C-alpha positions as CSV (number, residue, x, y, z in Angstrom):
1,M,62.8,68.3,129.0
2,L,64.6,69.4,125.8
3,P,68.6,68.8,125.6
4,I,71.2,71.7,125.9
5,V,72.6,72.6,122.9
6,L,76.0,73.7,123.3
7,P,77.4,76.5,121.3
8,I,79.9,76.8,118.6
9,V,82.6,79.3,118.0
10,L,83.6,80.4,114.4
11,V,86.7,82.2,114.0
12,V,86.9,83.8,110.5
13,P,89.7,86.1,108.7
14,T,86.5,88.4,107.4
15,A,83.6,89.7,108.5
16,P,80.8,86.8,106.3
17,R,78.9,88.2,103.9
18,P,76.3,86.5,101.1
19,D,77.3,88.8,98.6
20,G,80.9,89.6,99.5
21,N,84.1,88.2,98.2
22,G,84.6,84.6,97.6
23,L,86.2,84.7,100.9
24,A,83.3,86.5,102.9
25,M,80.9,84.3,101.1
26,R,82.4,80.9,102.5
27,A,82.5,82.6,105.8
28,G,79.0,83.2,105.2
29,M,78.2,79.7,104.1
30,W,79.3,78.7,107.3
31,L,77.9,81.0,109.6
32,D,74.7,80.2,107.9
33,A,75.1,76.2,108.3
34,L,76.4,76.2,111.8
35,A,73.5,78.8,113.0
36,A,71.2,76.2,111.8
37,I,72.2,73.3,114.7
38,A,73.6,75.7,117.3
39,P,74.0,78.9,118.3
40,V,77.2,80.2,116.9
41,H,79.6,83.2,118.3
42,L,81.1,84.3,115.7
43,V,85.0,85.7,116.2
44,V,86.3,87.9,113.5
45,V,90.3,88.3,113.3
46,P,90.3,90.9,110.0
47,V,93.6,90.2,109.0
48,S,91.8,89.5,105.1
49,G,88.9,91.8,105.2
50,P,86.8,94.0,107.0
51,G,85.7,93.2,110.4
52,N,82.4,95.3,110.8
53,A,79.4,93.6,111.6
54,S,75.8,93.5,109.8
55,A,72.1,93.0,110.0
56,W,72.8,89.7,107.9
57,I,75.4,88.2,110.8
58,D,72.8,89.6,113.3
59,A,70.4,87.7,112.5
60,R,72.3,84.3,112.2
61,A,75.0,84.8,115.1
62,A,74.7,84.6,119.1
63,S,77.4,87.4,119.1
64,C,80.1,89.0,116.8
65,T,83.4,89.5,118.4
66,V,86.0,91.4,116.4
67,V,89.6,91.0,118.0
68,A,92.3,93.6,116.5
69,P,95.2,91.7,115.0
70,V,98.5,92.2,116.1
71,T,100.0,95.9,115.7
72,E,103.7,96.7,115.5
73,D,102.9,98.5,119.0
74,A,101.9,95.3,120.5
75,A,104.2,92.9,118.4
76,N,106.7,92.9,121.6
77,R,104.1,91.9,124.3
78,H,102.8,88.9,122.0
79,V,106.2,87.8,121.5
80,V,107.0,87.8,125.2
81,A,103.9,85.7,125.9
82,Q,104.3,83.2,123.5
83,L,107.8,83.0,124.6
84,G,106.6,82.6,128.3
85,R,104.7,79.3,127.1
86,A,106.4,76.2,126.5
87,E,103.4,75.4,123.9
88,W,104.0,78.6,122.0
89,R,107.6,78.4,122.3
90,A,107.6,74.8,120.5
91,A,105.3,76.2,117.7
92,L,107.2,79.0,117.4
93,D,110.2,76.5,116.6
94,A,108.6,74.5,114.3
95,T,106.7,77.0,112.2
96,A,109.1,80.2,112.2
97,P,109.6,82.0,110.0
98,V,105.8,82.5,109.6
99,P,103.5,84.1,106.5
100,T,102.6,87.6,107.2
101,R,99.0,87.1,107.8
102,V,100.0,84.4,110.4
103,G,102.1,86.8,112.2
104,L,99.2,89.1,112.5
105,A,97.2,86.6,114.7
106,P,99.6,84.5,116.9
107,P,98.5,81.9,119.5
108,S,99.0,84.6,122.3
109,L,96.0,86.7,120.5
110,A,93.7,83.6,121.7
111,L,93.8,85.0,125.0
112,D,92.6,88.6,124.0
113,A,89.6,87.0,121.9
114,I,88.8,84.7,125.0
115,A,88.7,87.7,127.0
116,L,86.2,89.3,124.7
117,L,84.2,86.3,124.0
118,A,83.8,85.1,127.7
119,P,81.1,87.1,128.8
120,H,78.6,85.9,125.6
121,L,79.5,82.3,126.0
122,G,78.6,82.6,130.1
123,G,80.5,79.9,130.8
124,A,79.7,77.2,128.4
125,T,82.2,74.9,126.9
126,P,81.7,75.1,123.1
127,H,80.8,71.8,121.2
128,A,83.1,73.0,118.4
129,V,85.4,75.7,117.4
130,V,85.7,76.0,113.3
131,V,88.5,78.1,112.1
132,L,88.6,79.2,108.4
133,R,91.6,79.6,106.5
134,E,95.2,78.2,107.2
135,Y,96.7,81.4,108.8
136,L,94.3,81.8,111.4
137,V,94.8,78.0,112.7
138,P,97.5,79.0,115.5
139,V,95.1,81.5,117.3
140,G,92.1,79.6,116.4
141,V,93.3,76.2,118.1
142,T,94.2,77.7,120.9
143,I,91.1,79.5,121.4
144,A,89.7,75.7,121.1
145,H,92.3,74.6,123.7
146,E,91.8,77.3,126.1
147,L,88.1,76.9,126.1
148,G,87.9,73.2,126.4
149,A,85.9,72.5,122.9
150,V,84.8,69.1,122.3
151,R,86.0,69.4,119.1
152,T,88.1,71.3,116.8
153,V,87.8,71.6,112.7
154,V,89.7,74.0,110.3
155,D,88.5,74.7,106.9
156,L,91.3,75.1,104.8
157,D,89.1,76.5,101.9
158,D,91.7,76.1,99.0
159,D,95.3,74.3,98.8
160,V,97.2,77.8,99.0
161,E,100.9,75.6,99.1
162,P,100.8,74.8,95.3
163,L,99.0,78.1,94.5
164,L,102.3,80.0,96.1
165,A,104.5,78.1,94.5
166,R,103.6,78.6,91.5
167,R,103.6,82.1,91.7
168,G,107.0,82.1,93.1
169,D,106.2,82.8,96.6
170,V,108.3,79.8,97.8
171,A,108.4,80.8,101.3
172,A,105.0,81.7,102.0
173,A,104.4,78.2,100.7
174,E,107.1,76.7,102.9
175,G,105.7,78.6,105.6
176,Y,102.1,77.3,105.4
177,A,103.6,73.6,105.0
178,R,105.4,74.0,108.4
179,L,101.7,75.2,109.8
180,A,100.0,72.5,108.8
181,R,102.7,69.7,109.9
182,H,102.5,71.4,113.4
183,W,99.0,72.2,114.1
184,L,97.1,70.6,111.8
185,P,97.5,66.9,113.8
186,Q,96.2,68.8,116.7
187,V,92.3,69.4,115.4
188,D,89.7,66.5,114.5
189,A,88.8,67.5,111.4
190,V,90.0,69.5,108.3
191,T,87.8,70.3,105.5
192,I,88.5,72.0,101.9
193,A,86.6,73.0,99.1
194,S,87.5,70.9,96.4
195,A,88.2,66.6,95.9
196,V,91.6,67.5,94.0
197,D,93.1,69.7,96.5
198,A,92.0,67.5,99.4
199,A,93.9,64.5,97.9
200,A,96.9,66.6,97.3
201,F,97.2,68.1,100.7
202,A,96.7,64.6,102.7
203,S,99.3,63.1,99.6
204,R,101.9,65.7,100.6
205,H,101.3,65.8,104.6
206,E,100.8,62.3,105.0
207,L,97.5,63.7,107.2
208,P,94.0,62.1,106.7
209,T,92.4,63.2,103.6
210,P,90.6,66.5,104.3
211,V,86.5,66.3,103.9
212,V,85.7,67.8,101.2
213,V,82.9,71.1,101.9
214,P,82.2,72.8,98.4
215,N,81.2,76.3,97.7
216,T,77.6,77.1,97.7
217,M,75.6,79.6,96.6
218,A,72.0,80.8,97.7
219,A,69.3,80.3,95.5
220,A,67.8,83.5,94.0
221,T,64.6,84.8,95.7
222,A,63.4,86.1,92.2
223,F,63.6,85.9,89.0
224,A,64.4,88.4,86.1
225,P,61.6,87.9,83.8
226,R,62.2,86.3,80.3
227,P,62.7,88.6,77.3
228,G,59.8,89.6,76.0
229,T,57.4,89.3,78.5
């Protein structure tokens, strides 16, 4: 009898693409790798790019769910929802004010995501929820908690705090630092693309050093002929 393979939920801020920008390509790298070992249910919260499905996604993901970010019309509903649960109130107290993208995907948005995702999971408990980028950590970690996922993994990709500080956006840098201090102790593993960033991040936050997962690029399937041939 074959073993039962539990699904993986991958939460990303833009539709994965092998030929898109850097973020879309990293999301595609995760989808490609995870789909090789388990059914992957993709959740796109398009706060950093389009959420449209594609044939490339369909060939890899068991399902693709697009969750609309919080709009101005829905903001009050989500604020009330967050105030109604003790753990969400604690998160607000610890992290406010949050960077703009975080406000588009608060913990309460996880309930909308799960309502759309549940029919695809068919009652299965995910083996892991993998969340891409720090601004989706609140909604992604909440999805993992609500579904009872065995493991929660956050891929930071880059260490954005010093980058934002160098650009003069100190408020956003401090906002992401507050997010890291509150949310990342709740996850099982953190990954990042650079060993230098991993060491700096761990030192700054007194957290375990993130696992380095470098960016990759698919090998070309065809090559142009050499000049003169």
